[in-house]
Phi, psi and omega in degrees: 000129181250149177277151177291148179298145180292147178287147179299146180281125179293146179238155177271167180293335180293339181267004182294134180287158182293335177290316178299320180296322182291326185269347183301324178298331178293320178297318181296329179277355179078022181273084182233007181293140180306330182290347182252010183290346179285342188295316177302319179297323179295317180297317180297335178277319187286318187300310178299325181295318179297319180297318180295314178299323180295317181296317180295317180296320180295320179296315179296323180296318177297321179295319178297318178299319179296316180295324180293320177296318179296319180296317178297319181296320180293327178295336179281341183288145176292154180298146182250133174278123185284159176299157179224164180244154175211152182267132172231101185062236180260023180238144174255120182254131173260122184242140173260115184287161173291132181285154178300149178297125180282145183274331184219177182234095184299154176289160178050052178244147181295144176296340176300325179270326184284326187247343181287155191299327189276347187224357181295142178279356184291127177302151183279139177250115183275077183290142180051023178054037180296318179294321178300317179296320180295318180294321177299316177298316183298324185268007178294172190277342183301144180289322185225131179207152182238143175227141178246127172254117182246151176163158178296166174301134180089004182275348175105016182298306184297321179297320176299316178298318178298313184292328176294319176299315180298317184292319183288331184259003179298144179308329181276357186297330181299332181285338182263344183224185185250002185214161175273149186243145158250137184209144178176175178272129184289122178252332184203145175223131183212161178291148180219142178269343184261118180249013181276159178213140182253358183261173183257019180290135181236356180226145186225133174240125177246128175248127181245109180276157181051041188298328183294339179261004184228056184297324179297321178292321177304310181296317184296316183288321179295315179297321178298319180289321178298317181292335180262013186296337178267004179290115183291352179296324186257115174290323177206147175231132179236138177237127175247120176259128177260123185236123182281322178208150183288164181286141175277358181291154175302139183258163177293149180286348178266358180239125177261006185251097182291337179290327175285319185298333180292347180260359182307117185290162180262154175058030182267126174248014182266110183300324183289338186293310180290326177296323179295318177296320180299331182270001184292150175271157180221146167230120179255109187289338176300330183274356184233071181293156177294134173285165179301321179295317180295322179297313181295319180296315179295317180301314181298314179297316180296317180301314179297319181297316185282336174274354183055033181223107183295344182263353183286143180231137175289156180288161180295331179297321182291316182282339182292335182271001184287351177286351176301137180304339179301334185261028182287341180241156190298324189302311183291328175295315180294318179299315180298319179295319178300313182294325180280333178283330183230066182291140176266162175302138180061030180293148183242120180286116183278155177240014177214158178304319180299319179291323175297314181296323179295321177294323176298321180295333174298322175294318181296328179297328175295321177293319178301316182299329180297331182258352192298127181296141183295329181282357173254004184293153179265004182288157173270170177299325179296324177297321180297320180292322181292328184294333183297328182259013185278155173284166178304321179294318178296323181296321177297317179297317179297322180298318180293322180293333182286345182291128171278091189302315182298313181296317182296315179298317180295320181294316180292324176297320178298316178294331179287331185282337188209160172277100179286124190282316183201185182298321179295318177296319180299315182295316182297326180280320180294333177295343182275353179284143184295336181251027184299146189273016176067240186291345179265019184296329179296324178293325177294318178297319179293324178299319177301315181293324179293321182288321185229071183300144184282159172294142178260139174283175182296338179273005177086005179251156181258144178280335182232166177288319181205165176272182182253161175293130178229160358300157187305317185296329177287320175299318179294325176297320178297317179300316181296317183293334181260012187307318184292340181262001186248016185302311182294320179296315180297320178300322179289313182295332181262009181281157179301328183292339181268356184297126181173189182298328179290342178294333185301321178294316179303310182296321182294314181296317181292322178297315180293327183274352187287002173294339177279119186304319184296312178294320178303316180293315181301311182294319179298319180291322176295313178299323180304323184282336185236015190300313183297315183293319179294319179299319178295319179294321177296315180299318182299316181288325178295315179296321181292320183271343185057032175231135183273007188304314181296316180297319180294317179298317179291325178297321179297316178296314180301318180300325183287330187243009190296341178294344179256011177253134180294134179305323180296321177296319179297322179295317179296320178294320178298318180294339180283347181271079181252351186240353187279335179056221183293342179291331181245017184300318181294315178297318179299320180294319178297317178296318180297322179295320177289322179300325181275359182277059176239159185295136176296130184293144177280174181296329181265012178291158180292157180300321180297317179296319181291323178293320179297316180297316181297317180297317179295320180292323179294318178297321178296321180299322178298315181293320180296318178296319181295334181263011175085008181266074193290319181297316179293323178298317180296313180300318181290320178295323178295320178296316180295318180298318179300316179294317180294326179297317179294318178298319181292330178294325181271332182215074185298324182297324184274325193242356176298319176300321179293322177299317180297318179296322179292320178297319180300314178293318180301322179301318180295318183288327175296318180294319180297335180259016173083005181265071190288323179296314178296324179297319180296313180300318182293318179296320177298319179296318180298318179295317181300315180296313184288331176294319178297316179297321182291330178295327180272332182211077185298325181300318183280326193246351177299319177299321179292321177299319179299318177301313182291327177294320176300316180294319179297321179301318178298318183289323177295318178298319178298331181271003178085004181267073188290326178298312178294327177297318179297318179299313181296319180293322179294320179296316180297320181294320178299317178301311184288331175300314179292318180295320181293329177295329180277322182213086184299319183298320183281318193254352179301319178302315180287327177297319178297321178298315178296318178298318180300315180290319180300319180303320180298315184285330175295316180296317179295336178271003179089001182269073190290319180296318178295322178299316181296314179300316181294319181293323178297322178298317180298315179297318181301313180294313184292330177292319178297318179295319181293328176296326180282320181209087182298328183298326180273318194252350178301320178300319179294319179298317180301318179297313181295324177294320177300315179293318180301322179300321179296315183290325174298319179294324182294333179258013172089006181268071190289322181298313177294327178299316179296316179299319183291317181291327176298320178296319178300315181294322179300317178296315182294326177296317178297316179296322180292332174299318183282316186217079186299318184297332181275319192251351174300317176301320180291324176298319179298319177300314181293324176296319177298319178296315179300320179301319178296315180296318178296320179297317178298329183274002179086003180269070189291322179297315180293324179296317180296318179298320182289315181293330178295323176297319178296318178299317180298320178296311181297327179301317177290323179295318182293323178299324182277316184222076183298325182293336182269322193244004183298315182299313181296324179296318179296318178299319180294321177296322176297320177297316178298320180298319180292326178290322181296339180297341180279350183260150183294324182238081180297149179287000000 
């Protein structure tokens, strides 16, 4: 017996499958004939295919609409004059000309075009007749001349450069001058084999923007022009360097113009180059603020330009507030006029630069929305459906609503912070943003490029992925406002792996923006974690390139944020700089100052704390002395010595060696400051202590004793005790001779120093042949060392060459003496470019020596010219530090007097 089959379980319509739902109409129609059973399969195939084709068509349609919007926007843009090239000697220069003055300001245009100097429609205001002075300078008769325009961001430097280009190349310019001009902003300089020219241009103006951050370009363009100075093609060549802020490096004592000193090129052995810079004219716009009348005139002109109505006038209330100090420079006046001419809904009248810049960014967001990719939009599907039936005005509103404001601001801030190299670099950096769009990151990178297209080279390729938001101060404001969202990006940009030429923009923008406390703290904390590694990476690249640009750029950033870096981290980073020499001297000094920025220990402080403080102060004194800050070095060394003396009294075994080292350094700084008697006493005490230590442990302390003996010999010679000086120098040399035989790598530098000093005392004792032999040994060792690491040993080689030239002259080898002293001067000129406060005095000594050698060789005119340069240097040095340089100045004056005896009418 079998049970009946169970009845089917009834189901509700809600459980009906989508296939049943799709086929149910067929059942209702009675389509159940076997010949129609193929129809459901056909429907199941066609429907997904139609959906797929619709999605693809929709995507292409959106892309076409985006391209159409971009094309329409570009059609509204005024025509652009393309870059051009010109030959200067054996170099091909690519120049970007000043664009024609725009007549109007189209809507939905980037502030980069509306407010930047090269494209703004605002008429130019020649305040204090700066442009008139520049044009007079440009049309002067000199074949070659340099002008420096200095001033803070927004002061009008770039606009002045643009207007000078426009004025010189205007069609009517021929009526005001005698020659045709080529003029533009220098974008590229490269070697060229073709020196022919087919045009009739006879005058050239080169404008170099951001010159303080492009020292290599400064040197390259000046040298190219100097080499082509005899080219009859050019009746005159003018170079204008735009400098945002002066260099913080110590300046030469013969130059009172810090704006010029920031351009001193690196690796220059060209005597004419620095002289040309010394003769340059300057206009510092910070010193020429807008008058109240000029502010009102500029505001009115800008207001009319942005309203596109020549008859519109701002209200008296708007112009009445321009007397506020905030409006002393053109940018903020122009920005305020722009905001009042084009007010946005719910606009907020700012009372500070930051508030004005934030309101400007609201305008820029409208420009961003015009380009914003549809697949990055924040709209819902319902919004998309509603957009289809919208009016043009509604469509604009919807477009703005589709902008992911947070993501856009972060992306533009990222592009402002660094030179993005290519698409891959853009994607890797944008992925670090907290609101990055994931798989659509490529569209975000393309959006950046569309909004801020890069400059194209003459070959049609771009050097970067995209440009930066301008004007600079607005870009820097954006970076500050997004600081909290850029932590991951900043960690990457400040990492050791990113150290390179592209780092300079990052460091420069952050240094300028660090006036904002929040960003300053963020950057300082990031640097604190990677300071040692970044410092090592900077040193490696600096030593490899033999240019201090990276070290100087990083030092400026560190100086700006160092209050947020732990002193211990700074000390470790300072200790890592063992190979950079004068190339990293400024960075080392900045690190040493932060390392020493610890509380002075109290009387009841631990021995360790007092020793740490003394050690940091002693290290700082060395860095201060190396950077030419002699008074500060002396004061700091005296403080360290006093502390070590107290420590040694309580624990002689531990701290007597440190006291001796501190005394040795103190003796040098006392001598440098003219306190020779005190210096001798201090050096004698250092030798006495180290001699006692060496008697108990010669292996450990003989090298230290030799250092102190060398120092003592110098102090004895200064005191006129030449015999004792020779004895001390001979003893030091004997020590180092033995040490160098055991470990040449460690002791050769000190051995060369002892040989150099010994040669001097041998010569003074009348042992000229022995002096020459000894000096040759010193030069041989130092040349080998300088070949291995010029940053460390080139200064020593320059000194030894200077001395060797003297000894060669004394034994009658005048030709070799001249060759040798020329090499010394070449080295000192290069060193003075890098660290003028340290090496300008040494250059003066070598110039005085060269003058004597030229005089001996019968080249009296050249000798007089050379000694006069030395006299001019010493004149400035004595004014600043008479106690240090008076003796050398008197010797130099005596040299000039002896040379003048060869002339019929001596001065």
